[in-house]
Steps between C-alpha positions, in 0.01 A plus 500: 500500500404131433355322805670190379829632604393453865556126459868572436499741793368225730748254357784736591339531842542121548855515369587800720349344803696177454823697454445742791379263776836353575643836624190536708531152653882524554484470881256211495686299227831559691349369829298212365773358267783578743690697238670841496339822352775473227369156401144639477659773274635214287140397429446852356832488311446155350145584384624830342800353335292216339279769341802699400675215323202324355289809402656594169516126389144442596389810304672366193376142532138609575478784243294294253243399773164676506505748783189385671627146526845607614380732773246252631750210518765718664256599783389138537863399541557783756199357699616142498849589608361695801316197608818293467675767707233473766570131535876519500651291783803726543711790388663340197166373354354847553794653323451269200120566503562882489732462209237301309241761593717769342442341157136608502586851612778529237244449222201685648660832619659592166237359272205659686648843425567410133151358465345822635686693233332290242152560636489884493580786268864639500392828661378325815759232510685659801180522703416136415833366607489706818148347567642147468784578743245633738459136598840516667389807698179317608725205602692741725192642655306168558738205428808605690351617828248225505773251417700640789203482731389150398858374510519598863160382597413190289852404373692540177375176346130590485599853381687339199190288440272811486716669240484190284120512524507870393722418205272223388187715516666784302628247244137415432425876470785548248364214288151651492592865452805516267408470125613197306748523204715769654863457397816699537777545244733196492791526727771424235875554497464821307284658781752411771790625281319827447425527873866449599623759240270771654717646771237751642251211525738279688595780740124558566460128579803515727317770702247228592765267634697771694194640664376151596832416644481809726130428590545130594834534688287667764133395428572125517581542864235762587335275759829457678573879471166593648563252784848631565436880458162540676435163671210437260267204579360295216182712500693816478711351217177417317379856540823646366473282194146625460615864512770420254242345265242780535743762369621247247162493345478874520826548329428244233161667416656850495783369291271322249269820470789737412721266313371576153516877580853542656664185385593179664863602565395790723251282682780250568751761626244650736414150632866412562551840663224408746659170585849646522382764754334239717791259490754781581306624796426154637748521786273774646234235566679336787264501804252723318174356359384832336814540306484133395145545373584824318799339316312173424227713335754700294683179391176334393403803298786442252542114533234376257473804268857424384397158348235629279689806389797288402287263294331786323834676441648197324194446277514870397874493439486221247148361420624221260726364777234528783458124551876451538560813704206437741619140550855613572372771731302237695824307543669821612247550774572154637871524448498809722281326749718185523824700524344742756364221720828318485710814584257584771532165652878529511475835663242385756705184587828705541393850617140470604239738379659837614663593177270326248347820384838633385562205276145540355532871435807488284352292216173690512683835443703329218175393331378856485825615346498217239136573414574866422803402297307241297245764406776743404668236275170414340424861411848542339450180314170621362649838404784328308260271317278801406802696364 
């Protein structure tokens, strides 16, 4: 595997850290800005919805740009907007800064995966994409718990500033490591038309949105859940995020290693099954640190493996449409995140955290069913075309 792919992995680490630090700092942001947990959740929703809406358009508008330049500029923008967030005088300025930050993430997340596919042979494409998404898992191990810890001990503003510094450093790494003159197929109207005519492919993309909805309905408020259910201190919350991230890396590595052998769909179903089990059993964590740790570990095992498996699945289902499908899939991730954080905020505001796991489990179970149906439909379609 090319060592140059690690620059994309580290870039995704910066992106993932910037995305995930807000849930980790929920309690600190709420107290310092004198806002409700639901308003902190809106920072997550607005960030995610910006990516969801702008992602496909940005993919089309930037399809003619050399990949090295595009990825470097997107990370540089991500860095600058984190510094702007750190200097925000109040909530509404921070909200606007997060929406601008999302533009860099909208480009980088999807195009890093597509670029990795250009740099390796087809037979190891799944492993390469899994390696790129390992950056998200590393962010969960290092970025999220450190973000939660630093947010509590040095404040959320310096923490945002540090994420900006990371993004700037890794932008330089992308410029030095990614080859020049890498281009993707143009994102023309015909590609989008073919994508929206491919029902199995659209169903597979919908799996990403549905499982992300289930995930972030609950995960966006994890710091509050841990505080309510086990009376967790900021240090304990940081350790819980660390446990989550450790198995996130493990699950991502295992998924990447077996993906080309058993297929990305099976990896994705197993990953979602791990998350569904943890979410369903979450009520058992009340007052029990051991049960909380066990379910956090199980949840993390599936959380990040699903991202790489879904990207690889879409590329394999329709290679000529990979640029369009991967871009739309990236939007689907953030659509689910935005809707999930919004729904979770409504539930927390009206019912508290007691029943949050139920509202999270239903879409996660639905995602598994839709994933299996998409594969069945794709198989029938291939048989009909071969006849």
